[in-house]
N, CA, C and O of each residue as an XYZ file, in Angstrom:
752
protein
N      58.308    133.380   -158.220
C      58.193    134.569   -159.041
C      56.776    135.107   -159.027
O      56.554    136.317   -158.969
N      55.820    134.189   -159.082
C      54.427    134.582   -159.098
C      54.021    135.259   -157.784
O      53.288    136.247   -157.805
N      54.480    134.749   -156.661
C      54.169    135.337   -155.360
C      54.767    136.736   -155.242
O      54.148    137.638   -154.679
N      55.983    136.910   -155.780
C      56.634    138.214   -155.752
C      55.817    139.239   -156.537
O      55.667    140.376   -156.089
N      55.290    138.858   -157.695
C      54.465    139.758   -158.515
C      53.189    140.137   -157.779
O      52.756    141.288   -157.834
N      52.589    139.175   -157.093
C      51.351    139.444   -156.353
C      51.618    140.416   -155.197
O      50.831    141.330   -154.950
N      52.740    140.206   -154.493
C      53.101    141.105   -153.391
C      53.378    142.507   -153.921
O      52.946    143.499   -153.333
N      54.107    142.583   -155.046
C      54.413    143.875   -155.662
C      53.135    144.595   -156.076
O      52.996    145.796   -155.844
N      52.187    143.858   -156.695
C      50.924    144.449   -157.125
C      50.114    144.929   -155.918
O      49.521    146.007   -155.962
N      50.085    144.149   -154.855
C      49.363    144.532   -153.641
C      49.976    145.788   -153.029
O      49.255    146.668   -152.559
N      51.309    145.872   -153.035
C      51.989    147.057   -152.496
C      51.665    148.296   -153.330
O      51.439    149.374   -152.779
N      51.640    148.148   -154.649
C      51.300    149.280   -155.518
C      49.876    149.759   -155.262
O      49.623    150.963   -155.225
N      48.943    148.819   -155.085
C      47.546    149.183   -154.823
C      47.423    149.892   -153.472
O      46.657    150.846   -153.338
N      48.168    149.430   -152.484
C      48.134    150.072   -151.165
C      48.668    151.498   -151.249
O      48.099    152.413   -150.656
N      49.765    151.685   -151.987
C      50.314    153.030   -152.155
C      49.346    153.938   -152.897
O      49.216    155.109   -152.540
N      48.673    153.440   -153.903
C      47.694    154.231   -154.642
C      46.543    154.638   -153.736
O      46.051    155.764   -153.819
N      46.109    153.719   -152.865
C      45.035    154.024   -151.923
C      45.481    155.115   -150.955
O      44.732    156.053   -150.683
N      46.704    154.991   -150.435
C      47.221    156.001   -149.516
C      47.351    157.351   -150.208
O      47.019    158.377   -149.614
N      47.823    157.374   -151.441
C      47.967    158.631   -152.181
C      46.614    159.275   -152.374
O      46.502    160.500   -152.326
N      45.573    158.467   -152.593
C      44.224    159.011   -152.761
C      43.628    159.504   -151.461
O      42.628    160.223   -151.471
N      44.227    159.128   -150.334
C      43.703    159.513   -149.030
C      44.230    160.862   -148.557
O      43.987    161.249   -147.414
N      44.942    161.576   -149.408
C      45.449    162.901   -149.043
C      44.278    163.817   -148.706
O      43.222    163.697   -149.326
N      44.428    164.729   -147.745
C      43.308    165.616   -147.419
C      42.994    166.536   -148.587
O      43.892    167.133   -149.182
N      41.733    166.643   -148.904
C      41.297    167.522   -149.994
C      40.936    168.881   -149.417
O      40.305    168.970   -148.364
N      41.337    169.931   -150.106
C      41.007    171.286   -149.666
C      39.614    171.616   -150.165
O      39.452    172.298   -151.177
N      38.613    171.128   -149.453
C      37.246    171.441   -149.828
C      36.939    172.843   -149.336
O      37.382    173.247   -148.261
N      36.203    173.556   -150.106
C      35.856    174.932   -149.742
C      34.601    174.937   -148.890
O      33.736    174.073   -149.034
N      34.508    175.906   -148.011
C      33.295    176.117   -147.229
C      32.324    177.042   -147.957
O      31.276    177.387   -147.410
N      32.657    177.450   -149.185
C      31.758    178.331   -149.932
C      30.520    177.551   -150.345
O      30.584    176.364   -150.667
N      29.394    178.250   -150.326
C      28.104    177.620   -150.592
C      27.653    177.870   -152.022
O      28.247    178.664   -152.752
N      26.602    177.183   -152.399
C      26.031    177.363   -153.743
C      25.718    178.845   -153.950
O      25.126    179.488   -153.083
N      26.113    179.370   -155.088
C      25.892    180.783   -155.388
C      27.018    181.685   -154.937
O      26.999    182.880   -155.229
N      28.006    181.141   -154.228
C      29.174    181.914   -153.800
C      30.384    181.514   -154.626
O      30.477    180.385   -155.107
N      31.315    182.458   -154.787
C      32.578    182.178   -155.463
C      33.659    182.042   -154.398
O      33.666    182.776   -153.410
N      34.565    181.104   -154.607
C      35.690    180.929   -153.695
C      36.752    181.965   -154.029
O      37.338    181.931   -155.111
N      37.000    182.886   -153.102
C      38.018    183.926   -153.292
C      39.358    183.500   -152.710
O      40.392    184.059   -153.076
N      39.360    182.510   -151.799
C      40.562    181.937   -151.186
C      40.086    180.725   -150.403
O      39.043    180.786   -149.751
N      40.824    179.630   -150.453
C      40.477    178.469   -149.639
C      41.658    177.516   -149.601
O      42.307    177.264   -150.615
N      41.926    176.990   -148.407
C      42.996    175.997   -148.289
C      42.801    175.137   -147.052
O      42.089    175.494   -146.113
N      43.465    173.991   -147.092
C      43.458    173.059   -145.978
C      44.581    173.422   -145.008
O      45.708    173.702   -145.416
N      44.253    173.412   -143.732
C      45.259    173.604   -142.689
C      45.509    172.270   -141.980
O      46.019    172.239   -140.860
N      45.152    171.196   -142.631
C      45.275    169.869   -142.040
C      43.897    169.355   -141.708
O      43.167    168.898   -142.587
N      43.541    169.428   -140.444
C      42.239    168.929   -140.009
C      41.102    169.915   -140.274
O      39.935    169.565   -140.101
N      41.418    171.119   -140.682
C      40.372    172.100   -140.961
C      40.678    172.875   -142.240
O      41.795    172.852   -142.756
N      39.661    173.552   -142.727
C      39.751    174.329   -143.958
C      39.337    175.759   -143.651
O      38.398    175.990   -142.889
N      40.042    176.725   -144.249
C      39.639    178.127   -144.170
C      39.249    178.583   -145.570
O      39.926    178.267   -146.548
N      38.156    179.325   -145.655
C      37.657    179.791   -146.943
C      37.191    181.234   -146.844
O      36.665    181.667   -145.819
N      37.394    181.962   -147.925
C      36.887    183.325   -148.083
C      35.977    183.275   -149.309
O      36.425    182.945   -150.407
N      34.707    183.602   -149.119
C      33.695    183.409   -150.155
C      32.997    184.724   -150.482
O      32.732    185.535   -149.594
N      32.705    184.925   -151.763
C      31.974    186.122   -152.184
C      30.589    185.730   -152.672
O      30.416    184.739   -153.381
N      29.615    186.524   -152.279
C      28.258    186.397   -152.791
C      28.010    187.595   -153.692
O      28.176    188.737   -153.264
N      27.617    187.349   -154.927
C      27.446    188.451   -155.881
C      26.023    188.503   -156.420
O      25.312    187.499   -156.480
N      25.638    189.711   -156.810
C      24.385    189.958   -157.520
C      24.709    190.880   -158.670
O      25.277    191.955   -158.477
N      24.350    190.461   -159.862
C      24.593    191.254   -161.080
C      26.055    191.701   -161.177
O      26.336    192.827   -161.587
N      26.985    190.815   -160.799
C      28.403    191.108   -160.904
C      28.968    191.979   -159.797
O      30.147    192.333   -159.839
N      28.155    192.336   -158.803
C      28.600    193.165   -157.681
C      28.683    192.304   -156.428
O      27.742    191.584   -156.097
N      29.829    192.383   -155.726
C      30.007    191.612   -154.492
C      29.120    192.223   -153.414
O      29.299    193.376   -153.023
N      28.160    191.429   -152.941
C      27.215    191.876   -151.913
C      27.549    191.338   -150.527
O      27.100    191.883   -149.518
N      28.348    190.254   -150.479
C      28.772    189.727   -149.182
C      30.142    189.086   -149.347
O      30.479    188.553   -150.404
N      30.912    189.153   -148.285
C      32.236    188.547   -148.209
C      32.262    187.789   -146.890
O      32.090    188.382   -145.825
N      32.479    186.481   -146.959
C      32.346    185.628   -145.778
C      33.588    184.774   -145.571
O      34.071    184.124   -146.498
N      34.101    184.784   -144.342
C      35.188    183.903   -143.906
C      34.542    182.755   -143.147
O      33.700    182.966   -142.274
N      34.948    181.538   -143.490
C      34.487    180.362   -142.757
C      35.690    179.486   -142.440
O      36.607    179.351   -143.250
N      35.672    178.890   -141.247
C      36.762    178.063   -140.752
C      36.151    176.853   -140.068
O      35.183    176.980   -139.317
N      36.707    175.693   -140.322
C      36.239    174.495   -139.631
C      36.631    173.245   -140.351
O      37.272    173.285   -141.401
N      36.241    172.125   -139.777
C      36.478    170.826   -140.402
C      35.666    170.765   -141.687
O      34.617    171.404   -141.778
N      36.123    170.016   -142.680
C      35.360    169.909   -143.919
C      33.904    169.514   -143.643
O      33.629    168.512   -142.982
N      32.993    170.320   -144.163
C      31.570    170.069   -143.969
C      31.000    170.578   -142.662
O      29.800    170.442   -142.422
N      31.850    171.178   -141.787
C      31.361    171.655   -140.487
C      32.049    172.975   -140.134
O      33.207    172.980   -139.715
N      31.350    174.072   -140.299
C      31.901    175.402   -140.015
C      31.836    175.667   -138.516
O      30.784    175.522   -137.893
N      32.982    176.061   -137.938
C      33.015    176.380   -136.509
C      33.158    177.882   -136.261
O      32.900    178.347   -135.151
N      33.569    178.651   -137.284
C      33.703    180.101   -137.145
C      33.312    180.757   -138.464
O      33.651    180.279   -139.546
N      32.586    181.870   -138.340
C      32.156    182.592   -139.534
C      32.190    184.091   -139.250
O      31.846    184.536   -138.155
N      32.610    184.860   -140.250
C      32.601    186.319   -140.181
C      32.053    186.807   -141.520
O      32.578    186.459   -142.577
N      30.987    187.621   -141.466
C      30.316    188.077   -142.678
C      30.383    189.596   -142.784
O      29.997    190.314   -141.862
N      30.875    190.068   -143.914
C      30.848    191.503   -144.227
C      29.784    191.709   -145.299
O      29.800    191.063   -146.347
N      28.862    192.622   -145.012
C      27.801    192.947   -145.965
C      27.196    194.284   -145.555
O      27.530    194.821   -144.499
N      26.325    194.813   -146.372
C      25.645    196.061   -146.017
C      24.809    195.852   -144.756
O      24.678    196.770   -143.946
N      24.247    194.667   -144.581
C      23.409    194.378   -143.412
C      24.223    194.293   -142.118
O      23.757    194.759   -141.078
N      25.421    193.713   -142.154
C      26.218    193.555   -140.930
C      27.026    194.805   -140.609
O      27.366    195.045   -139.451
N      27.335    195.605   -141.634
C      28.173    196.793   -141.432
C      29.641    196.460   -141.200
O      30.442    197.364   -140.960
N      30.010    195.189   -141.264
C      31.395    194.772   -141.042
C      32.170    194.807   -142.344
O      31.591    194.713   -143.427
N      33.492    194.943   -142.233
C      34.364    195.016   -143.407
C      35.609    194.166   -143.191
O      36.016    193.894   -142.061
N      36.195    193.760   -144.301
C      37.509    193.135   -144.319
C      38.517    194.207   -144.699
O      38.143    195.269   -145.197
N      39.791    193.931   -144.464
C      40.878    194.853   -144.804
C      41.932    194.072   -145.584
O      42.032    192.850   -145.472
N      42.715    194.806   -146.376
C      43.769    194.156   -147.161
C      44.988    195.060   -147.232
O      44.879    196.282   -147.131
N      46.145    194.444   -147.407
C      47.384    195.189   -147.551
C      48.421    194.292   -148.215
O      48.211    193.092   -148.388
N      49.532    194.897   -148.577
C      50.681    194.188   -149.132
C      51.890    194.594   -148.297
O      52.124    195.782   -148.074
N      52.656    193.607   -147.838
C      53.819    193.882   -146.998
C      55.047    193.158   -147.533
O      54.971    191.966   -147.829
N      56.182    193.852   -147.665
C      57.408    193.147   -148.048
C      57.942    192.365   -146.850
O      57.917    192.853   -145.720
N      58.426    191.141   -147.105
C      59.069    190.364   -146.043
C      60.525    190.090   -146.369
O      61.263    189.544   -145.550
N      60.929    190.470   -147.562
C      62.323    190.418   -147.988
C      62.405    191.215   -149.289
O      61.373    191.606   -149.835
N      63.612    191.462   -149.790
C      63.703    192.210   -151.049
C      63.018    191.511   -152.225
O      62.658    192.153   -153.212
N      62.839    190.178   -152.111
C      62.231    189.444   -153.226
C      60.950    188.713   -152.839
O      60.618    187.704   -153.461
N      60.221    189.190   -151.833
C      58.977    188.532   -151.432
C      57.990    189.548   -150.868
O      58.342    190.404   -150.056
N      56.750    189.429   -151.319
C      55.656    190.258   -150.818
C      54.580    189.354   -150.231
O      54.281    188.293   -150.777
N      54.007    189.781   -149.122
C      52.888    189.049   -148.549
C      51.625    189.864   -148.770
O      51.511    191.009   -148.332
N      50.684    189.242   -149.462
C      49.358    189.820   -149.647
C      48.518    189.311   -148.488
O      48.554    188.127   -148.154
N      47.770    190.205   -147.886
C      46.997    189.789   -146.719
C      45.587    190.362   -146.752
O      45.364    191.493   -147.182
N      44.653    189.558   -146.291
C      43.261    189.965   -146.108
C      42.902    189.568   -144.694
O      43.157    188.437   -144.281
N      42.301    190.503   -143.933
C      42.034    190.200   -142.531
C      40.741    190.835   -142.047
O      40.148    191.693   -142.701
N      40.331    190.370   -140.863
C      39.195    190.931   -140.148
C      39.476    190.818   -138.655
O      40.302    190.013   -138.226
N      38.783    191.629   -137.878
C      38.916    191.616   -136.424
C      37.641    191.052   -135.817
O      36.534    191.412   -136.216
N      37.817    190.156   -134.839
C      36.667    189.561   -134.157
C      37.081    189.168   -132.745
O      38.068    188.457   -132.554
N      36.331    189.630   -131.770
C      36.541    189.281   -130.360
C      37.975    189.540   -129.902
O      38.568    188.702   -129.222
N      38.539    190.697   -130.271
C      39.876    191.083   -129.829
C      41.014    190.405   -130.572
O      42.178    190.566   -130.206
N      40.691    189.653   -131.604
C      41.718    188.967   -132.388
C      41.637    189.392   -133.847
O      40.572    189.751   -134.351
N      42.781    189.343   -134.509
C      42.851    189.643   -135.935
C      43.184    188.356   -136.667
O      44.194    187.712   -136.380
N      42.329    187.982   -137.618
C      42.502    186.767   -138.420
C      43.012    187.201   -139.789
O      42.337    187.942   -140.504
N      44.213    186.732   -140.151
C      44.889    187.189   -141.363
C      45.132    186.024   -142.316
O      45.903    185.113   -142.012
N      44.470    186.059   -143.471
C      44.761    185.118   -144.544
C      45.914    185.701   -145.338
O      45.907    186.894   -145.643
N      46.902    184.890   -145.678
C      48.086    185.401   -146.369
C      48.402    184.596   -147.613
O      48.062    183.420   -147.735
N      49.071    185.283   -148.535
C      49.611    184.669   -149.743
C      50.951    185.346   -150.008
O      51.014    186.566   -150.159
N      52.022    184.559   -150.065
C      53.342    185.125   -150.323
C      53.711    184.897   -151.784
O      53.543    183.800   -152.317
N      54.218    185.955   -152.425
C      54.649    185.863   -153.821
C      56.088    186.354   -153.917
O      56.476    187.314   -153.251
N      56.867    185.684   -154.751
C      58.267    186.049   -154.919
C      59.165    184.873   -154.609
O      58.706    183.828   -154.148
N      60.427    185.047   -154.860
C      61.380    183.963   -154.721
C      61.819    183.643   -153.311
O      62.340    182.553   -153.074
N      61.630    184.544   -152.366
C      62.123    184.325   -151.007
C      61.014    183.964   -150.013
O      61.153    184.229   -148.819
N      59.934    183.375   -150.480
C      58.839    183.005   -149.579
C      59.166    181.690   -148.874
O      59.545    180.710   -149.515
N      59.016    181.678   -147.558
C      59.253    180.446   -146.810
C      58.116    179.449   -147.029
O      58.321    178.242   -146.897
N      56.933    179.934   -147.360
C      55.792    179.100   -147.735
C      54.803    179.960   -148.509
O      54.903    181.187   -148.496
N      53.858    179.329   -149.179
C      52.976    180.047   -150.087
C      51.839    180.812   -149.443
O      51.629    181.982   -149.762
N      51.098    180.178   -148.542
C      49.901    180.817   -147.991
C      49.634    180.272   -146.600
O      50.196    179.256   -146.191
N      48.755    180.976   -145.874
C      48.431    180.508   -144.536
C      47.443    181.382   -143.817
O      46.830    182.278   -144.396
N      47.301    181.099   -142.528
C      46.409    181.838   -141.639
C      47.179    182.198   -140.386
O      47.783    181.333   -139.752
N      47.161    183.466   -140.027
C      47.750    183.925   -138.776
C      46.669    184.525   -137.905
O      45.771    185.205   -138.401
N      46.751    184.280   -136.621
C      45.810    184.873   -135.660
C      46.640    185.695   -134.680
O      47.565    185.184   -134.048
N      46.299    186.968   -134.565
C      47.033    187.906   -133.721
C      46.131    188.509   -132.651
O      44.922    188.643   -132.843
N      46.730    188.864   -131.534
C      46.118    189.754   -130.555
C      47.097    190.911   -130.463
O      48.170    190.782   -129.873
N      46.722    192.049   -131.053
C      47.664    193.149   -131.201
C      48.772    192.707   -132.138
O      48.491    192.178   -133.214
N      50.042    192.913   -131.747
C      51.178    192.461   -132.552
C      51.646    191.059   -132.169
O      52.578    190.524   -132.770
N      51.001    190.470   -131.173
C      51.412    189.155   -130.675
C      50.772    188.047   -131.514
O      49.549    187.976   -131.627
N      51.599    187.190   -132.096
C      51.126    186.064   -132.879
C      50.633    184.965   -131.946
O      51.408    184.424   -131.157
N      49.343    184.633   -132.033
C      48.775    183.557   -131.222
C      48.872    182.215   -131.932
O      49.081    181.178   -131.302
N      48.716    182.246   -133.258
C      48.735    181.015   -134.043
C      49.132    181.335   -135.475
O      48.660    182.312   -136.055
N      49.993    180.515   -136.036
C      50.379    180.647   -137.439
C      50.347    179.278   -138.097
O      51.074    178.371   -137.693
N      49.504    179.130   -139.110
C      49.353    177.839   -139.790
C      49.608    178.003   -141.279
O      49.162    178.978   -141.883
N      50.315    177.065   -141.865
C      50.590    177.072   -143.303
C      49.530    176.265   -144.039
O      49.068    175.234   -143.549
N      49.159    176.735   -145.198
C      48.252    175.973   -146.047
C      48.971    174.733   -146.547
O      50.140    174.793   -146.928
N      48.274    173.620   -146.544
C      48.806    172.382   -147.107
C      48.321    172.302   -148.544
O      47.118    172.295   -148.805
N      49.251    172.243   -149.459
C      48.896    172.232   -150.881
C      48.166    170.942   -151.235
O      48.624    169.848   -150.904
N      47.032    171.077   -151.905
C      46.259    169.945   -152.389
C      45.917    170.194   -153.852
O      46.136    171.285   -154.378
N      45.384    169.180   -154.493
C      45.076    169.279   -155.917
C      44.005    170.325   -156.220
O      43.999    170.906   -157.305
N      43.101    170.570   -155.275
C      41.986    171.474   -155.561
C      41.970    172.735   -154.701
O      40.938    173.400   -154.613
N      43.095    173.081   -154.063
C      43.075    174.278   -153.217
C      43.033    175.557   -154.056
O      43.316    175.554   -155.254
N      42.676    176.626   -153.396
C      42.699    177.960   -153.988
C      43.398    178.865   -152.977
O      42.822    179.836   -152.486
N      44.657    178.524   -152.677
C      45.438    179.248   -151.673
C      46.072    180.490   -152.298
O      47.282    180.704   -152.230
N      45.207    181.294   -152.907
C      45.592    182.562   -153.523
C      44.324    183.414   -153.599
O      43.213    182.884   -153.628
N      44.496    184.728   -153.632
C      43.343    185.619   -153.637
C      42.824    185.826   -155.055
O      43.589    186.096   -155.981
N      41.523    185.695   -155.204
C      40.869    185.876   -156.499
C      40.973    187.331   -156.939
O      40.754    188.248   -156.147
N      41.306    187.529   -158.195
C      41.379    188.891   -158.747
C      39.982    189.503   -158.857
O      39.858    190.715   -159.032
N      38.950    188.704   -158.759
C      37.588    189.226   -158.720
C      37.378    190.037   -157.450
O      36.627    191.012   -157.448
N      38.041    189.635   -156.373
C      37.928    190.305   -155.081
C      38.884    191.481   -154.962
O      38.471    192.587   -154.614
N      40.167    191.248   -155.251
C      41.189    192.265   -155.053
C      42.309    192.076   -156.070
O      42.693    190.948   -156.380
N      42.824    193.178   -156.580
C      43.961    193.151   -157.498
C      45.145    193.746   -156.763
O      45.243    194.962   -156.598
N      46.050    192.872   -156.321
C      47.207    193.306   -155.546
C      48.316    193.799   -156.458
O      48.621    193.187   -157.482
N      48.913    194.916   -156.068
C      50.117    195.419   -156.705
C      51.280    195.179   -155.769
O      51.227    194.291   -154.918
N      52.335    195.971   -155.923
C      53.511    195.799   -155.075
C      53.386    196.558   -153.750
O      54.234    196.416   -152.869
N      52.348    197.347   -153.615
C      52.078    198.103   -152.380
C      50.587    198.438   -152.358
O      49.885    198.219   -153.345
N      50.107    198.967   -151.238
C      48.688    199.279   -151.121
C      48.243    200.313   -152.163
O      47.145    200.212   -152.709
N      49.093    201.299   -152.433
C      48.733    202.354   -153.385
C      48.524    201.820   -154.800
O      47.756    202.398   -155.570
N      49.197    200.721   -155.154
C      49.038    200.151   -156.494
C      48.092    198.945   -156.496
O      48.008    198.221   -157.487
N      47.389    198.737   -155.392
C      46.422    197.644   -155.268
C      45.013    198.212   -155.324
O      44.790    199.390   -155.047
N      44.056    197.342   -155.691
C      42.681    197.823   -155.808
C      41.703    196.754   -155.347
O      41.719    195.619   -155.824
N      40.853    197.145   -154.410
C      39.763    196.274   -153.984
C      38.625    196.417   -154.997
O      38.363    197.510   -155.499
N      37.960    195.310   -155.288
C      36.849    195.335   -156.231
C      35.492    195.319   -155.536
O      34.470    195.016   -156.151
N      35.498    195.653   -154.235
C      34.265    195.736   -153.466
C      34.440    196.703   -152.303
O      35.541    196.860   -151.776
N      33.354    197.346   -151.910
C      33.376    198.230   -150.742
C      33.506    197.442   -149.439
O      33.735    198.029   -148.381
N      33.363    196.134   -149.507
C      33.443    195.291   -148.310
C      34.874    194.941   -147.924
O      35.111    194.293   -146.904
N      35.833    195.377   -148.753
C      37.258    195.128   -148.504
C      38.000    196.446   -148.689
O      38.051    196.985   -149.795
N      38.573    196.960   -147.612
C      39.261    198.249   -147.621
C      40.769    198.036   -147.698
O      41.338    197.286   -146.905
N      41.416    198.703   -148.661
C      42.877    198.645   -148.761
C      43.479    199.518   -147.668
O      43.019    200.638   -147.445
N      44.497    199.019   -146.991
C      45.164    199.725   -145.901
C      46.638    199.906   -146.242
O      47.239    199.048   -146.889
N      47.216    201.009   -145.814
C      48.652    201.261   -146.023
C      49.516    200.386   -145.126
O      50.617    199.988   -145.508
N      49.014    200.090   -143.933
C      49.774    199.310   -142.960
C      49.051    197.996   -142.718
O      47.834    197.962   -142.535
N      49.820    196.922   -142.722
C      49.235    195.609   -142.492
C      49.530    195.101   -141.100
O      49.645    195.875   -140.150
N      49.648    193.813   -140.990
C      49.886    193.142   -139.714
C      51.343    192.704   -139.626
O      52.114    192.918   -140.562
N      51.712    192.108   -138.537
C      53.100    191.681   -138.316
C      53.363    190.360   -139.029
O      53.712    189.363   -138.396
N      53.190    190.359   -140.363
C      53.324    189.116   -141.127
C      54.750    188.576   -141.156
O      54.958    187.409   -141.487
N      55.729    189.401   -140.818
C      57.108    188.898   -140.761
C      57.233    187.815   -139.687
O      58.179    187.028   -139.714
N      56.294    187.764   -138.748
C      56.294    186.699   -137.743
C      55.815    185.385   -138.339
O      56.124    184.316   -137.812
N      55.063    185.452   -139.435
C      54.592    184.251   -140.130
C      55.564    183.788   -141.205
O      55.661    182.597   -141.503
N      56.277    184.738   -141.778
C      57.185    184.451   -142.888
C      58.615    184.785   -142.481
O      59.102    185.888   -142.728
N      59.261    183.845   -141.873
C      60.666    184.023   -141.491
C      61.531    183.927   -142.723
O      61.252    183.103   -143.594
N      62.590    184.749   -142.838
C      63.461    184.677   -144.007
C      64.103    183.296   -144.139
O      64.413    182.643   -143.143
N      64.291    182.874   -145.366
C      64.968    181.604   -145.630
C      66.430    181.729   -145.274
O      67.056    182.762   -145.510
N      66.967    180.673   -144.706
C      68.393    180.656   -144.379
C      69.157    180.276   -145.643
O      68.762    179.365   -146.371
N      70.242    180.977   -145.890
C      71.036    180.726   -147.099
C      72.241    179.902   -146.767
O      73.035    179.585   -147.652
């Protein structure tokens, strides 16, 4: 009986250790920046960070890479002259995809958040060349992720006309990307 209890206790400790080993969605945002969106894609993390002065967003930065090591960065600011874009697209009668994107080196990088009852998944990253989907990754939910867009950055409505960007560095667009390629309808 005593050996069985010891084995059971050892198994419980091993399971607790494994549960603690889940990947954490660490943000790539730096000191002085606010996390506007961030999630784990498994081996890497994508983050959208705002730099503010006196309550005004002065920079908007996308960073992608392994935790603690950024491999791609895109910065929108008055100095760079670059901008992000945003839109809202229906993917079913009961689901809307909110998207924020930028273009770099002939590719469009689209951060997404799906809201509504018919979402196949909550959030992710799509990479497009034109309308062709090159890569689609789903955010892996973790205890500390922020796989949703901060209302400090943008207030999404049900369409672009009812949405509002809170910075000149993010332009609302009437037409978005081919997000239906990322969000396939659920089979009933």
